[in-house]
C-alpha positions in Angstrom: -80.4 -2.0 6.1 -81.4 1.1 8.1 -79.0 4.0 8.7 -79.3 3.0 12.6 -78.2 -0.7 11.9 -75.3 0.6 9.7 -74.0 2.7 12.0 -74.5 -0.4 14.8 -72.3 -2.5 12.6 -69.6 0.0 11.8 -69.7 1.0 15.6 -69.1 -3.2 16.7 -65.9 -3.3 13.8 -64.4 -0.4 15.0 -64.7 -1.8 18.6 -63.3 -5.0 17.0 -60.7 -3.5 15.5 -59.3 -2.2 19.1 -59.6 -5.2 21.2 -58.1 -7.2 17.8 -55.2 -4.0 18.1 -54.9 -3.9 22.4 -54.6 -8.0 22.6 -52.0 -8.1 20.1 -49.6 -4.7 21.4 -47.9 -6.8 24.1 -46.5 -9.4 21.0 -45.5 -6.7 18.7 -43.9 -4.6 22.0 -41.7 -7.6 22.3 -40.8 -8.2 18.8 -39.1 -4.9 18.2 -37.3 -5.4 21.6 -34.0 -3.8 22.0 -31.8 -7.4 21.4 -29.4 -5.9 23.7 -32.4 -5.3 26.7 -32.0 -9.3 26.9 -28.4 -9.4 28.0 -27.3 -8.4 31.6 -23.9 -9.8 31.8 -20.9 -11.0 29.1 -18.3 -13.3 29.5 -15.3 -11.5 27.6 -13.1 -14.0 25.7 -9.6 -13.8 24.9 -8.7 -12.5 21.7 -8.3 -16.3 19.4 -6.2 -16.8 16.2 -7.9 -18.2 12.8 -5.5 -19.3 10.0 -6.9 -20.2 6.0 -7.2 -24.0 5.5 -3.8 -25.3 4.8 -2.7 -24.3 0.6 -5.6 -21.3 1.1 -4.5 -17.8 1.7 -8.5 -16.7 2.7 -9.4 -17.4 6.3 -13.3 -16.9 6.9 -15.0 -16.0 10.3 -16.5 -18.8 12.5 -19.7 -16.4 13.1 -21.5 -14.8 9.9 -19.1 -15.8 7.4 -16.9 -12.7 6.7 -13.5 -13.9 4.8 -10.1 -11.9 5.3 -7.0 -12.2 4.0 -4.5 -13.6 5.6 -1.0 -13.1 6.5 1.7 -13.8 9.2 0.6 -13.2 13.1 3.0 -11.6 15.0 3.7 -13.4 18.5 1.9 -11.6 21.4 -1.1 -10.1 18.6 -3.9 -11.6 20.4 -2.7 -10.7 24.3 -2.3 -6.8 22.4 -5.7 -7.5 21.0 -7.2 -8.1 24.6 -5.5 -5.2 26.2 -7.1 -3.1 23.5 -10.4 -4.3 24.6 -10.5 -4.6 27.9 -9.6 -0.6 28.1 -12.5 0.5 25.8 -14.7 -2.0 28.4 -13.2 -0.2 31.7 -16.3 0.2 33.9 -18.9 -1.2 31.8 -22.0 -3.7 33.7 -21.9 -7.1 34.3 -18.6 -8.0 32.2 -17.0 -11.4 33.3 -13.1 -11.8 32.2 -12.4 -15.5 30.9 -9.0 -15.9 31.0 -6.5 -17.1 28.4 -5.8 -20.7 29.7 -9.4 -20.8 30.1 -10.3 -19.2 27.0 -8.0 -21.8 25.5 -9.4 -25.2 26.7 -13.1 -23.5 26.0 -11.8 -23.3 22.2 -10.5 -26.8 22.2 -13.0 -29.9 20.2 -16.0 -28.9 19.6 -15.4 -25.3 19.0 -17.3 -22.7 16.7 -15.9 -24.1 13.7 -17.5 -27.2 13.5 -21.2 -28.3 12.9 -24.2 -26.6 14.3 -24.4 -29.0 17.2 -20.8 -28.3 18.0 -21.3 -24.8 18.1 -24.3 -25.3 20.5 -21.8 -27.1 22.9 -18.9 -24.5 22.7 -21.8 -21.7 23.8 -22.8 -23.7 26.0 -19.0 -24.4 27.7 -19.1 -20.4 27.3 -22.0 -20.3 29.4 -21.8 -22.6 32.0 -18.0 -21.4 32.5 -18.9 -17.6 33.2 -22.6 -17.8 34.1 -23.1 -14.6 31.7 -25.8 -14.1 28.7 -23.9 -13.4 25.9 -20.4 -13.5 24.8 -17.7 -10.9 23.4 -15.7 -12.8 21.4 -12.8 -11.2 18.8 -10.8 -13.5 16.5 -7.3 -12.1 14.6 -6.8 -12.9 11.3 -3.5 -10.8 10.1 -1.0 -9.2 12.0 1.8 -8.3 10.2 4.5 -5.9 11.1 6.1 -3.7 8.6 8.9 -4.2 7.2 10.8 -0.7 7.1 11.1 2.0 9.2 8.6 5.0 9.8 9.5 7.3 7.2 9.7 4.6 4.6 9.2 0.7 3.9 9.2 -2.1 1.6 6.1 -3.5 2.9 3.7 -1.8 5.1 1.9 -3.2 8.3 -1.6 -5.3 8.0 -4.1 -6.4 10.4 -7.5 -7.9 10.2 -9.6 -9.0 13.1 -13.0 -8.6 14.5 -15.2 -8.7 17.8 -18.6 -10.0 18.0 -21.7 -9.7 20.7 -23.6 -13.0 20.5 -26.0 -14.1 22.6 -25.1 -17.7 24.1 -29.2 -18.6 24.5 -29.5 -19.2 20.6 -26.3 -18.3 19.2 -27.8 -15.2 17.6 -25.3 -12.1 16.7 -26.5 -9.0 18.8 -23.4 -6.9 17.4 -20.5 -7.0 14.9 -17.8 -4.9 13.7 -14.4 -5.3 12.1 -11.0 -3.4 10.8 -8.9 -5.3 8.2 -6.8 -2.6 6.6 -3.1 -2.9 5.3 -1.6 1.1 5.3 -1.3 3.2 2.3 0.5 6.3 1.6 -0.8 9.3 -0.2 1.0 8.1 -3.6 -1.6 5.0 -3.9 -4.9 6.8 -2.9 -5.6 10.7 -1.5 -8.7 8.6 0.0 -5.9 7.6 2.6 -4.7 11.4 3.1 -7.0 11.6 6.3 -5.8 8.0 7.9 -1.9 8.9 7.0 -2.1 12.3 8.7 -4.1 10.8 11.8 -1.5 8.7 11.7 1.3 11.2 11.6 2.3 11.0 7.9 4.1 8.2 8.7 4.6 4.5 8.5 3.0 2.7 11.6 3.5 -1.1 13.5 0.9 -3.5 13.4 0.3 -2.7 16.6 0.0 1.3 16.5 -2.2 0.5 13.1 -4.3 -1.8 15.5 -4.8 0.7 18.1 -6.2 2.6 15.5 -8.2 0.2 14.0 -9.8 -0.8 16.9 -10.7 2.7 18.2 -12.7 2.8 14.4 -13.8 -0.8 15.4 -15.6 0.2 18.7 -16.9 3.7 17.8 -20.3 1.6 17.0 -19.9 -0.5 20.5 -23.3 -0.7 22.3 -23.6 1.3 25.2 -23.6 -1.0 28.2 -23.0 1.3 31.0 -20.8 1.3 34.4 -20.4 -1.2 37.2 -16.9 -3.4 38.2 -16.1 -6.1 36.4 -15.5 -10.0 37.3 -13.1 -12.3 36.4 -13.0 -16.6 36.1 
């Protein structure tokens, strides 16, 4: 093979590779797209209580499969978490709040804890009700108040809850975070010192512990921008 023909083949191969790369570029760009960019509106469901199966002490999340040690859930825990979430969502774009009565109706069978088909029906119900692209759904597994005073306790407060952003079209989890903690004092673990002093070096109620935990949980929440909210 002459040097001229060899150079021509090399040049042809380079051109072919460039053409193939150009054709493939749009597909690769789509695959690497931030999934949050496919969402412009969010249905915010009220916090929902998840209890463990009868006779068990561990509750399983509806989405993702995480497990939490359950505990008594004091009255008003879910609405309290709703309020904390709303404070964090002030000014975020495309927010549609689902009221608690409507949310409780959505969670009635078929709910997200059933088969894949029942979960699909649940997601469709959220979409029809809100017209949103995704949902923010939070669940509470424990909300046990302390037994004692701010200076001393027989049993510290314990809370466990999480929050999800789930795309309604396919059920994909776009973001998730959780908080599950029983307050400890400095004699139990020096690693808890920062948290104990952040709490004012006192024993917190379940609501106070949840408030601190919510701040921690939302530290990784996606930045969504700023527009007014709607309510359904």
